[in-house]
PATIVEX-789552 format. One record per residue: residue number from 1; x, y, z of N, C-alpha, C in turn. Coordinates in nm, 2 decimals, m for minus. Atoms other than C-alpha are relative to their C-alpha. Layout:
# residues N
PAZA   resi      n.x      n.y      n.z     ca.x     ca.y     ca.z      c.x      c.y      c.z
PAZA    NUM        X        Y        Z        X        Y        Z        X        Y        Z
...
***
This chain:
# residues 128
PAZA   resi      n.x      n.y      n.z     ca.x     ca.y     ca.z      c.x      c.y      c.z
PAZA      1     0.04    m0.01     0.14    m1.62     2.00     2.26     0.12     0.11    m0.09
PAZA      2    m0.11    m0.05     0.10    m1.30     2.23     2.18     0.10    m0.05    m0.05
PAZA      3    m0.11     0.10     0.05    m1.10     1.92     2.18    m0.03    m0.03    m0.13
PAZA      4     0.00     0.02     0.12    m1.33     1.80     1.90     0.01     0.07    m0.14
PAZA      5    m0.01    m0.12     0.11    m1.31     2.11     1.70     0.12     0.00    m0.05
PAZA      6    m0.18     0.05     0.08    m0.93     2.04     1.72     0.02    m0.07    m0.06
PAZA      7    m0.06     0.11     0.08    m0.92     1.72     1.62    m0.12    m0.02    m0.14
PAZA      8     0.07    m0.02     0.16    m1.19     1.81     1.34     0.08     0.06    m0.08
PAZA      9    m0.09    m0.08     0.09    m0.97     2.08     1.23     0.15    m0.05    m0.08
PAZA     10    m0.15     0.06     0.05    m0.65     1.83     1.21    m0.03    m0.09    m0.08
PAZA     11     0.06     0.14     0.14    m0.82     1.56     1.07    m0.10     0.05    m0.14
PAZA     12     0.03    m0.02     0.12    m0.94     1.78     0.78     0.16     0.04    m0.07
PAZA     13    m0.14    m0.01     0.05    m0.56     1.87     0.73     0.07    m0.13    m0.06
PAZA     14    m0.04     0.17     0.05    m0.48     1.50     0.69    m0.10    m0.01    m0.11
PAZA     15     0.11     0.05     0.09    m0.79     1.46     0.48     0.05     0.09    m0.16
PAZA     16    m0.04    m0.07     0.12    m0.67     1.74     0.25     0.11    m0.07    m0.07
PAZA     17    m0.12     0.06     0.03    m0.35     1.58     0.23     0.01    m0.20    m0.08
PAZA     18     0.07     0.13     0.10    m0.52     1.24     0.11    m0.08     0.04    m0.16
PAZA     19     0.13    m0.01     0.09    m0.75     1.39    m0.11     0.15     0.04    m0.17
PAZA     20    m0.08    m0.03     0.17    m0.42     1.55    m0.33     0.06    m0.12    m0.04
PAZA     21    m0.05     0.11     0.04    m0.28     1.21    m0.33    m0.04    m0.07    m0.06
PAZA     22     0.10     0.05     0.07    m0.58     1.05    m0.41    m0.02     0.02    m0.14
PAZA     23     0.05    m0.10     0.12    m0.69     1.29    m0.69     0.12    m0.03    m0.12
PAZA     24    m0.12     0.02     0.10    m0.31     1.26    m0.85     0.04    m0.11    m0.02
PAZA     25    m0.03     0.19     0.06    m0.27     0.88    m0.86    m0.17     0.00    m0.06
PAZA     26     0.11     0.01     0.09    m0.64     0.90    m1.00     0.05     0.06    m0.15
PAZA     27    m0.02    m0.06     0.12    m0.56     1.17    m1.26     0.10    m0.08    m0.08
PAZA     28    m0.09     0.06     0.08    m0.21     0.98    m1.38    m0.02    m0.14    m0.04
PAZA     29     0.07     0.15     0.06    m0.39     0.62    m1.35    m0.07    m0.01    m0.15
PAZA     30     0.13    m0.02     0.16    m0.67     0.74    m1.59     0.08     0.08    m0.14
PAZA     31    m0.13    m0.03     0.11    m0.41     0.92    m1.79     0.09    m0.10    m0.10
PAZA     32    m0.09     0.10     0.04    m0.20     0.61    m1.83    m0.08    m0.13    m0.07
PAZA     33     0.17     0.06     0.07    m0.54     0.44    m1.96    m0.03    m0.14     0.11
PAZA     34     0.08     0.08    m0.02    m0.60     0.23    m1.64    m0.13     0.01     0.02
PAZA     35     0.13    m0.01    m0.03    m0.93     0.12    m1.55    m0.06     0.15     0.11
PAZA     36     0.05    m0.07    m0.10    m1.12     0.35    m1.35    m0.03    m0.03     0.12
PAZA     37    m0.05     0.14    m0.17    m1.20     0.10    m1.04     0.14     0.00    m0.01
PAZA     38    m0.19     0.06    m0.05    m0.81     0.01    m1.06     0.01     0.16     0.10
PAZA     39    m0.04    m0.16    m0.04    m0.71     0.41    m1.03    m0.06     0.02     0.14
PAZA     40     0.04    m0.02    m0.14    m0.96     0.45    m0.74     0.01    m0.06     0.05
PAZA     41    m0.09     0.13    m0.12    m0.85     0.13    m0.57     0.09     0.06     0.08
PAZA     42    m0.12     0.00    m0.01    m0.52     0.20    m0.59     0.01     0.16     0.12
PAZA     43    m0.01    m0.14    m0.06    m0.58     0.62    m0.48    m0.05    m0.04     0.15
PAZA     44     0.11    m0.02    m0.14    m0.86     0.52    m0.18     0.12    m0.09     0.11
PAZA     45    m0.08     0.03    m0.10    m0.60     0.27    m0.04     0.14     0.11     0.01
PAZA     46    m0.10    m0.14    m0.04    m0.32     0.57    m0.03     0.00     0.06     0.12
PAZA     47     0.05    m0.13    m0.08    m0.54     0.81     0.11    m0.03    m0.05     0.12
PAZA     48     0.04     0.05    m0.15    m0.66     0.61     0.40     0.11    m0.02     0.06
PAZA     49    m0.11     0.06    m0.13    m0.32     0.48     0.50     0.08     0.13     0.01
PAZA     50    m0.02    m0.16    m0.08    m0.23     0.87     0.48    m0.03     0.06     0.10
PAZA     51     0.05    m0.07    m0.12    m0.46     0.98     0.71     0.01    m0.10     0.11
PAZA     52    m0.07     0.05    m0.12    m0.38     0.67     0.92     0.11     0.04     0.08
PAZA     53    m0.12    m0.03    m0.05    m0.07     0.76     0.99     0.03     0.16     0.05
PAZA     54     0.00    m0.16    m0.03    m0.14     1.14     1.01    m0.07    m0.01     0.15
PAZA     55     0.08    m0.02    m0.16    m0.43     1.14     1.27     0.03    m0.07     0.11
PAZA     56    m0.04     0.06    m0.17    m0.22     0.88     1.47     0.08     0.06     0.05
PAZA     57    m0.14    m0.11    m0.03     0.07     1.16     1.48    m0.04     0.09     0.05
PAZA     58     0.03    m0.11    m0.02    m0.15     1.45     1.50    m0.14     0.06     0.05
PAZA     59     0.14    m0.04    m0.02    m0.51     1.43     1.54    m0.05    m0.05     0.10
PAZA     60     0.05     0.02    m0.18    m0.58     1.20     1.82     0.10    m0.06     0.09
PAZA     61    m0.10     0.07    m0.12    m0.40     1.04     2.14    m0.02    m0.10    m0.04
PAZA     62    m0.01     0.13     0.04    m0.33     0.70     2.04     0.09    m0.10     0.12
PAZA     63    m0.05     0.06    m0.14    m0.27     0.44     2.32     0.07    m0.12    m0.05
PAZA     64    m0.06     0.15     0.05    m0.16     0.11     2.08     0.11     0.06    m0.12
PAZA     65    m0.10    m0.01     0.07     0.16     0.10     1.84    m0.05    m0.02    m0.12
PAZA     66    m0.01     0.01     0.16     0.14     0.12     1.46     0.00    m0.16    m0.03
PAZA     67     0.01     0.12     0.05     0.03    m0.22     1.35    m0.07    m0.05    m0.13
PAZA     68     0.08     0.08     0.08    m0.07    m0.43     1.05    m0.19    m0.01     0.04
PAZA     69     0.17    m0.04    m0.07    m0.39    m0.50     1.28    m0.08     0.11    m0.02
PAZA     70     0.06    m0.09    m0.03    m0.43    m0.17     1.39    m0.04     0.08    m0.13
PAZA     71     0.09    m0.04     0.10    m0.45    m0.03     1.05    m0.12    m0.04    m0.07
PAZA     72     0.09     0.12     0.06    m0.64    m0.33     0.94    m0.19     0.09     0.04
PAZA     73     0.09     0.00    m0.07    m0.95    m0.23     1.21    m0.03     0.19    m0.04
PAZA     74     0.04    m0.18     0.06    m0.88     0.20     1.10    m0.07    m0.05    m0.12
PAZA     75     0.03     0.01     0.12    m0.96     0.09     0.75    m0.16    m0.08    m0.02
PAZA     76     0.12     0.05     0.03    m1.24    m0.14     0.82    m0.10     0.16     0.06
PAZA     77     0.11    m0.10    m0.08    m1.39     0.17     1.05    m0.01     0.11    m0.08
PAZA     78     0.05    m0.12     0.13    m1.32     0.43     0.75    m0.07    m0.08    m0.16
PAZA     79     0.02     0.09     0.13    m1.47     0.15     0.52    m0.18     0.07    m0.07
PAZA     80     0.16    m0.03     0.06    m1.85     0.30     0.51     0.05     0.15    m0.06
PAZA     81    m0.04    m0.11     0.06    m1.72     0.69     0.40     0.08    m0.04    m0.07
PAZA     82    m0.06     0.06     0.04    m1.48     0.51     0.24    m0.07    m0.04    m0.17
PAZA     83     0.11     0.08     0.02    m1.73     0.35     0.08    m0.09     0.10    m0.12
PAZA     84     0.05    m0.14     0.02    m1.91     0.64    m0.01     0.06     0.10    m0.09
PAZA     85    m0.07    m0.11     0.12    m1.63     0.86    m0.18     0.04    m0.12    m0.10
PAZA     86    m0.05     0.02     0.15    m1.56     0.59    m0.42    m0.13    m0.05    m0.06
PAZA     87     0.07     0.01     0.12    m1.90     0.54    m0.57    m0.07     0.08    m0.04
PAZA     88    m0.03    m0.12     0.11    m1.95     0.90    m0.61     0.09     0.03    m0.04
PAZA     89    m0.13     0.00     0.13    m1.62     0.93    m0.74    m0.04    m0.05    m0.09
PAZA     90     0.01     0.09     0.16    m1.63     0.65    m0.96    m0.12     0.06    m0.04
PAZA     91     0.10     0.02     0.05    m1.97     0.68    m1.06    m0.04     0.14    m0.11
PAZA     92     0.04    m0.15     0.06    m1.94     1.10    m1.14     0.13    m0.03    m0.10
PAZA     93    m0.05     0.00     0.07    m1.61     0.98    m1.30    m0.04    m0.09    m0.20
PAZA     94     0.07     0.11     0.13    m1.82     0.70    m1.57    m0.08     0.16    m0.08
PAZA     95     0.06    m0.07     0.07    m1.99     1.00    m1.65     0.03     0.18    m0.04
PAZA     96    m0.08    m0.10     0.07    m1.72     1.25    m1.76     0.06    m0.07    m0.09
PAZA     97    m0.11     0.03     0.17    m1.51     1.31    m2.06     0.17    m0.06     0.08
PAZA     98    m0.09    m0.01    m0.06    m1.24     1.26    m1.80     0.18     0.09     0.01
PAZA     99    m0.10    m0.09    m0.04    m1.05     1.56    m1.77     0.05     0.04     0.08
PAZA    100    m0.10    m0.03    m0.11    m0.81     1.69    m1.54    m0.15     0.05     0.11
PAZA    101     0.08    m0.10    m0.10    m1.07     1.93    m1.37    m0.12    m0.10     0.03
PAZA    102     0.06     0.01    m0.08    m1.33     1.69    m1.36     0.06    m0.16     0.09
PAZA    103    m0.09     0.10    m0.10    m1.11     1.40    m1.21    m0.01     0.07     0.13
PAZA    104    m0.03    m0.03    m0.11    m1.04     1.60    m0.94    m0.09     0.06     0.04
PAZA    105     0.15    m0.02    m0.05    m1.37     1.73    m0.90    m0.10    m0.09     0.05
PAZA    106     0.07     0.13    m0.01    m1.50     1.38    m0.92     0.02    m0.04     0.16
PAZA    107    m0.07     0.03    m0.11    m1.28     1.29    m0.62     0.00     0.08     0.12
PAZA    108    m0.01    m0.13    m0.10    m1.30     1.64    m0.42    m0.19    m0.03     0.05
PAZA    109     0.14    m0.02    m0.04    m1.70     1.58    m0.43     0.00    m0.19     0.10
PAZA    110    m0.02     0.15    m0.06    m1.66     1.18    m0.32     0.05     0.04     0.14
PAZA    111    m0.05     0.02    m0.12    m1.42     1.25    m0.05    m0.07     0.13     0.08
PAZA    112     0.14    m0.09    m0.10    m1.63     1.54     0.11    m0.09    m0.08     0.06
PAZA    113     0.10     0.11    m0.03    m1.88     1.29     0.15     0.05    m0.08     0.12
PAZA    114    m0.08     0.10    m0.09    m1.62     1.04     0.31     0.01     0.12     0.14
PAZA    115    m0.04    m0.08    m0.10    m1.51     1.32     0.51    m0.09     0.00     0.16
PAZA    116     0.13     0.03    m0.07    m1.84     1.37     0.70    m0.05    m0.13     0.09
PAZA    117    m0.01     0.12    m0.03    m1.86     1.03     0.79     0.08    m0.07     0.05
PAZA    118    m0.11     0.02    m0.07    m1.53     0.93     0.88     0.08     0.02     0.13
PAZA    119    m0.02    m0.05    m0.09    m1.42     1.18     1.09    m0.04    m0.08     0.14
PAZA    120     0.09     0.05    m0.15    m1.67     1.04     1.41     0.03    m0.17    m0.02
PAZA    121    m0.07     0.10     0.00    m1.54     0.68     1.29     0.13    m0.01     0.09
PAZA    122    m0.11     0.07    m0.05    m1.22     0.72     1.32     0.06     0.11     0.14
PAZA    123    m0.04    m0.04    m0.16    m1.19     0.93     1.65    m0.06    m0.12     0.11
PAZA    124    m0.04     0.15    m0.06    m1.34     0.60     1.78     0.04    m0.07    m0.02
PAZA    125    m0.13     0.09     0.01    m1.12     0.40     1.65     0.11     0.01     0.05
PAZA    126    m0.14    m0.03    m0.05    m0.79     0.59     1.73    m0.01     0.10     0.13
PAZA    127     0.03    m0.08    m0.10    m0.96     0.82     2.00    m0.02    m0.07     0.13
PAZA    128     0.08     0.06    m0.05    m1.03     0.59     2.29     0.07     0.00     0.14
***
């Protein structure tokens, strides 16, 4: 149990890093006129890649080297939470006036739901 709490704490640190990257990319993309869906997809890819490398290094004991195949399995394992994150944040963005605080709020709410789902799938994928 103590190991799981430690992992969850470190996973949360990686999630906050990914959240900052995610929301920053969406903010810049939307302000530059990119469609919300495009900005969210690019931002989510950057965010999940950030958590992949952070969690490999700091959160879980990893027995296989980093590779495109391993990253792909990680992305697949994160797909449910990431899909929920995308649906919630994108839906909220479409309902908002896309001010900076609404962009960040939408991304934060989507990320919170995604975090709850993704920790356990990441733990299974990276910590074997």
